[in-house]
C-alpha positions in Angstrom: -18.4 60.8 -22.1 -22.0 61.0 -20.0 -23.3 57.7 -18.3 -26.0 58.3 -20.0 -24.2 59.1 -23.4 -22.3 55.4 -23.1 -25.2 53.4 -22.0 -27.4 54.3 -25.1 -24.4 53.9 -27.6 -23.9 50.4 -25.5 -27.6 49.3 -25.9 -28.0 50.3 -30.1 -24.5 48.4 -30.0 -25.7 45.2 -28.0 -29.2 45.5 -30.1 -27.1 45.3 -34.1 -25.3 42.2 -32.7 -28.9 40.8 -31.3 -30.1 41.2 -34.7 -26.9 39.5 -36.6 -27.2 36.7 -34.0 -31.0 36.4 -34.7 -30.2 36.1 -38.1 -27.9 33.0 -37.5 -29.8 31.5 -35.3 -32.9 30.9 -37.7 -30.4 30.1 -40.8 -29.1 27.3 -38.6 -32.8 24.9 -38.8 -31.3 21.4 -39.1 -30.6 19.2 -36.3 -28.1 16.6 -36.9 -24.8 14.8 -35.6 -22.1 17.1 -35.0 -18.4 16.2 -36.3 -15.6 17.7 -33.5 -12.0 18.1 -34.4 -9.4 19.3 -31.5 -6.3 20.1 -33.2 -3.0 21.3 -33.1 0.0 22.0 -30.6 -1.5 23.4 -27.6 -2.6 21.9 -24.4 -6.5 21.3 -24.2 -7.9 19.2 -26.9 -8.5 15.7 -24.7 -9.9 18.5 -21.8 -12.0 20.0 -24.2 -13.6 16.5 -25.6 -14.1 15.3 -22.0 -15.5 18.8 -21.6 -18.3 17.7 -24.2 -18.7 14.5 -22.5 -19.6 16.2 -19.2 -22.1 18.1 -20.8 -23.4 14.8 -22.7 -24.0 13.2 -19.2 -25.9 16.5 -18.0 -28.1 15.8 -20.8 -28.5 12.0 -19.7 -27.2 11.1 -22.9 -25.4 7.7 -23.4 -21.1 8.3 -24.3 -18.8 5.8 -25.3 -14.8 7.0 -25.2 -12.0 5.6 -26.7 -8.4 6.6 -25.6 -5.8 5.9 -28.5 -1.8 6.0 -27.8 -3.1 6.9 -23.7 -2.5 3.5 -21.3 0.6 3.8 -19.8 -0.6 5.5 -17.1 -4.0 6.3 -15.1 -5.6 9.4 -16.1 -8.2 11.9 -13.9 -10.5 11.5 -16.4 -10.9 7.8 -16.6 -10.9 7.4 -13.1 -14.0 10.0 -13.0 -15.4 9.2 -16.2 -15.6 5.4 -14.9 -18.1 6.0 -12.4 -20.3 7.3 -14.1 -23.2 5.5 -15.2 -23.7 5.8 -19.2 -20.6 5.7 -20.1 -18.7 2.9 -22.0 -14.7 4.1 -21.0 -11.7 1.8 -23.3 -8.1 3.1 -23.0 -6.5 1.5 -25.4 -3.2 2.4 -26.4 0.2 1.2 -25.1 2.3 4.4 -24.3 2.8 7.5 -26.7 4.5 5.8 -29.9 8.1 7.2 -28.5 7.8 5.3 -25.9 6.9 1.3 -27.7 9.2 2.0 -30.2 8.0 -0.6 -32.0 5.6 0.0 -34.8 4.2 -3.5 -35.0 2.8 -3.3 -31.5 1.3 0.5 -32.4 -0.5 -0.9 -35.1 -2.1 -4.0 -33.3 -3.3 -1.4 -30.5 -4.5 1.1 -33.0 -6.5 -1.5 -35.0 -7.9 -3.1 -31.9 -9.3 0.8 -30.6 -10.5 0.7 -34.1 -12.2 -2.1 -33.6 -14.1 -0.6 -30.7 -14.5 2.5 -32.2 -16.3 1.4 -35.3 -18.7 -0.1 -33.2 -19.3 2.4 -31.5 -19.5 4.5 -34.6 -22.3 2.1 -36.1 -24.6 2.0 -33.2 -27.6 5.0 -32.2 -27.7 4.1 -28.6 -24.1 6.7 -28.6 -25.2 9.6 -28.7 -21.6 10.8 -28.5 -18.4 9.3 -29.1 -15.1 10.6 -27.7 -11.9 9.4 -29.8 -9.2 10.5 -27.8 -5.5 10.8 -29.3 -7.1 9.6 -33.0 -5.3 12.4 -35.1 -1.9 11.0 -33.7 -2.6 7.8 -34.9 -3.9 9.1 -38.2 -0.9 10.7 -38.8 1.2 8.0 -37.7 -0.7 5.8 -40.7 -1.5 3.2 -38.1 -4.8 3.1 -39.6 -5.9 3.9 -43.0 -7.3 7.3 -43.5 -10.0 6.4 -45.8 -11.6 3.8 -43.4 -12.1 6.1 -41.1 -13.4 8.5 -42.8 -15.8 6.5 -44.3 -17.2 5.0 -41.0 -17.5 8.6 -40.4 -19.6 9.2 -43.1 -21.9 6.0 -42.0 -22.6 6.5 -38.6 -25.9 7.7 -37.4 -27.2 11.0 -38.2 -27.7 12.2 -34.5 -24.5 10.8 -33.4 -21.8 13.5 -32.4 -18.6 12.6 -31.9 -14.8 14.7 -30.9 -11.7 13.7 -31.9 -8.3 15.3 -30.4 -4.6 15.3 -31.2 -2.1 17.2 -33.0 -2.1 17.0 -36.3 -5.3 16.3 -37.4 -5.4 15.2 -41.1 -6.0 17.9 -44.3 -9.4 15.4 -45.0 -10.3 15.1 -41.7 -10.2 18.6 -41.2 -12.6 19.3 -44.5 -15.2 16.3 -42.9 -15.9 18.2 -39.8 -18.4 20.5 -38.5 -16.2 22.3 -36.2 -12.8 22.6 -35.6 -10.9 24.2 -32.9 -6.9 25.0 -33.7 -5.3 24.9 -30.2 -2.2 27.1 -30.5 0.4 26.8 -27.6 1.7 30.3 -25.9 3.4 29.3 -23.2 3.5 25.5 -21.3 4.4 24.4 -17.8 6.3 21.5 -18.9 9.4 23.6 -20.9 10.3 25.2 -17.9 11.2 22.3 -15.7 7.4 21.7 -14.2 6.8 18.0 -14.0 3.2 17.0 -15.6 1.0 17.5 -12.1 -2.4 15.6 -11.5 -5.4 17.7 -12.2 -3.6 19.4 -14.7 -2.0 16.9 -17.4 -2.7 13.6 -15.3 
């Protein structure tokens, strides 16, 4: 097959693709806040959420971050984003639930973190809100799901929200505009490699 034929076929294929994409873009005619959920058992759910935060800050947007569950150790994202103007950052957990082993403590920490999150979700000044590991809190029934869904439904029309963590409840998945399922194929920890700075910490 000649290079000319390859190029002609490629151009035709890309022209068809452009027509399809242009038609989809034309149908997407609404501006509104997006609810994005990152879930699944693979690595990268929180990392992807912080990527959205970085993107928003590039547009000079006001950002709020509430980290549920996490809190027993410092992370690179916390150290970095606390330095950046336009970010209100709260680490509200006491560590993973298998570390605390105290449901009453976990319930109290979840409720305290949710009060901060609900305040942000009711304030249009926060253009993007990241609720890191909220899915775990909901899965463990440390917060009432109906209450969380109600606040998400009533948030300002142009506010974007990213929720991360394993085991997102089906009702949250149904409410979300975008859902990404992270699937684990391999993980360094299973090969005996400790959590590394810049990768997990």
